[in-house]
ZADO-1210 file (C-alpha; in nm, 4 decimals, padded with zeros to 6 digits):
<atoms>
<atom x="00.0147" y="02.7005" z="-01.7517" code="MET" pos="1"/>
<atom x="-00.1593" y="02.6261" z="-01.4208" code="GLU" pos="2"/>
<atom x="-00.3073" y="02.9185" z="-01.2280" code="ALA" pos="3"/>
<atom x="-00.1803" y="02.9443" z="-00.8723" code="VAL" pos="4"/>
<atom x="-00.4382" y="03.0386" z="-00.6128" code="VAL" pos="5"/>
<atom x="-00.3259" y="03.1607" z="-00.2701" code="ASP" pos="6"/>
<atom x="-00.5801" y="03.0109" z="-00.0270" code="ILE" pos="7"/>
<atom x="-00.5366" y="02.9052" z="00.3282" code="SER" pos="8"/>
<atom x="-00.6262" y="02.5754" z="00.4903" code="TYR" pos="9"/>
<atom x="-00.9020" y="02.7370" z="00.6897" code="ASP" pos="10"/>
<atom x="-01.0568" y="02.8826" z="00.3670" code="GLN" pos="11"/>
<atom x="-01.0486" y="02.5401" z="00.2003" code="ILE" pos="12"/>
<atom x="-01.2034" y="02.3814" z="00.5143" code="LEU" pos="13"/>
<atom x="-01.4758" y="02.6373" z="00.5175" code="SER" pos="14"/>
<atom x="-01.5568" y="02.5742" z="00.1504" code="LEU" pos="15"/>
<atom x="-01.5535" y="02.1953" z="00.2040" code="VAL" pos="16"/>
<atom x="-01.7990" y="02.2238" z="00.4917" code="LYS" pos="17"/>
<atom x="-02.0384" y="02.4051" z="00.2636" code="LYS" pos="18"/>
<atom x="-02.0225" y="02.1407" z="-00.0068" code="MET" pos="19"/>
<atom x="-02.3107" y="01.8949" z="-00.0601" code="PRO" pos="20"/>
<atom x="-02.2443" y="01.5491" z="00.0848" code="ARG" pos="21"/>
<atom x="-02.1925" y="01.3805" z="-00.2578" code="LEU" pos="22"/>
<atom x="-01.9264" y="01.6301" z="-00.3547" code="GLN" pos="23"/>
<atom x="-01.7497" y="01.5794" z="-00.0223" code="LYS" pos="24"/>
<atom x="-01.7434" y="01.2061" z="-00.0941" code="ILE" pos="25"/>
<atom x="-01.6039" y="01.2613" z="-00.4400" code="ARG" pos="26"/>
<atom x="-01.3407" y="01.4996" z="-00.3028" code="LEU" pos="27"/>
<atom x="-01.2466" y="01.2417" z="-00.0403" code="THR" pos="28"/>
<atom x="-01.2062" y="00.9702" z="-00.3009" code="GLU" pos="29"/>
<atom x="-00.9806" y="01.1989" z="-00.5060" code="GLU" pos="30"/>
<atom x="-00.7620" y="01.2859" z="-00.2087" code="LEU" pos="31"/>
<atom x="-00.7386" y="00.9144" z="-00.1146" code="GLU" pos="32"/>
<atom x="-00.6252" y="00.8285" z="-00.4700" code="LYS" pos="33"/>
<atom x="-00.3551" y="01.0887" z="-00.4561" code="GLU" pos="34"/>
<atom x="-00.2418" y="00.9798" z="-00.1101" code="SER" pos="35"/>
<atom x="-00.2412" y="00.6110" z="-00.1894" code="ILE" pos="36"/>
<atom x="-00.0496" y="00.6718" z="-00.5132" code="GLY" pos="37"/>
<atom x="00.2106" y="00.8675" z="-00.3299" code="SER" pos="38"/>
<atom x="00.2412" y="00.6150" z="-00.0468" code="GLN" pos="39"/>
<atom x="00.2682" y="00.3280" z="-00.2934" code="LEU" pos="40"/>
<atom x="00.5363" y="00.5093" z="-00.4935" code="SER" pos="41"/>
<atom x="00.7351" y="00.5724" z="-00.1741" code="SER" pos="42"/>
<atom x="00.6984" y="00.2126" z="-00.0631" code="LEU" pos="43"/>
<atom x="00.8191" y="00.0788" z="-00.4021" code="LEU" pos="44"/>
<atom x="01.1208" y="00.3115" z="-00.4061" code="LYS" pos="45"/>
<atom x="01.2092" y="00.2037" z="-00.0471" code="ALA" pos="46"/>
<atom x="01.2176" y="-00.1719" z="-00.1431" code="PHE" pos="47"/>
<atom x="01.3743" y="-00.1326" z="-00.4908" code="ARG" pos="48"/>
<atom x="01.7071" y="-00.3078" z="-00.5048" code="THR" pos="49"/>
<atom x="01.9551" y="-00.4347" z="-00.7613" code="ASP" pos="50"/>
<atom x="02.0993" y="-00.6778" z="-00.5075" code="GLU" pos="51"/>
<atom x="01.8416" y="-00.9502" z="-00.5552" code="LEU" pos="52"/>
<atom x="01.7552" y="-01.1511" z="-00.8659" code="CYS" pos="53"/>
<atom x="01.4477" y="-01.3524" z="-00.9280" code="LEU" pos="54"/>
<atom x="01.6279" y="-01.6833" z="-00.8765" code="ASP" pos="55"/>
<atom x="01.7445" y="-01.5739" z="-00.5238" code="GLU" pos="56"/>
<atom x="01.3866" y="-01.4657" z="-00.4399" code="ILE" pos="57"/>
<atom x="01.2461" y="-01.8012" z="-00.5656" code="ASP" pos="58"/>
<atom x="01.4993" y="-01.9989" z="-00.3567" code="LYS" pos="59"/>
<atom x="01.4108" y="-01.8027" z="-00.0466" code="GLU" pos="60"/>
<atom x="01.0423" y="-01.8549" z="-00.1054" code="VAL" pos="61"/>
<atom x="01.0920" y="-02.2292" z="-00.1348" code="GLU" pos="62"/>
<atom x="01.2928" y="-02.2365" z="00.1898" code="ILE" pos="63"/>
<atom x="01.0108" y="-02.0548" z="00.3748" code="VAL" pos="64"/>
<atom x="00.7497" y="-02.2806" z="00.2178" code="ARG" pos="65"/>
<atom x="00.9431" y="-02.5881" z="00.3328" code="GLN" pos="66"/>
<atom x="00.9748" y="-02.4492" z="00.6879" code="GLN" pos="67"/>
<atom x="00.6011" y="-02.3822" z="00.6992" code="ILE" pos="68"/>
<atom x="00.5316" y="-02.7284" z="00.5671" code="TYR" pos="69"/>
<atom x="00.7548" y="-02.8874" z="00.8289" code="GLU" pos="70"/>
<atom x="00.5869" y="-02.6994" z="01.1141" code="ARG" pos="71"/>
<atom x="00.2409" y="-02.7959" z="00.9869" code="ALA" pos="72"/>
<atom x="00.3208" y="-03.1692" z="00.9858" code="LYS" pos="73"/>
<atom x="00.1869" y="-03.3553" z="01.2944" code="PRO" pos="74"/>
<atom x="00.4693" y="-03.4488" z="01.5381" code="GLU" pos="75"/>
<atom x="00.3750" y="-03.8159" z="01.5694" code="ASN" pos="76"/>
<atom x="00.2542" y="-03.9677" z="01.2474" code="GLN" pos="77"/>
<atom x="00.1491" y="-04.3183" z="01.3340" code="SER" pos="78"/>
<atom x="-00.0558" y="-04.5560" z="01.1289" code="CYS" pos="79"/>
<atom x="-00.3176" y="-04.7663" z="01.2936" code="PHE" pos="80"/>
</atoms>
């Protein structure tokens, strides 16, 4: 069972300001991991769909690749 501690944001901030620099860096890294994990999960949930299959995705990728290739070709290909 986790213990619940009732502490305010200002109290946490005060404690963090008193921490040594290395501990602040470690705390920041942990907070970033938590935030990134949460953001990634939300992003994956937002884009999850049953409406597309891998074949449809592959076809669309090939269409876009062909369009990019066509735009990259020089307009006037002439041989000298």
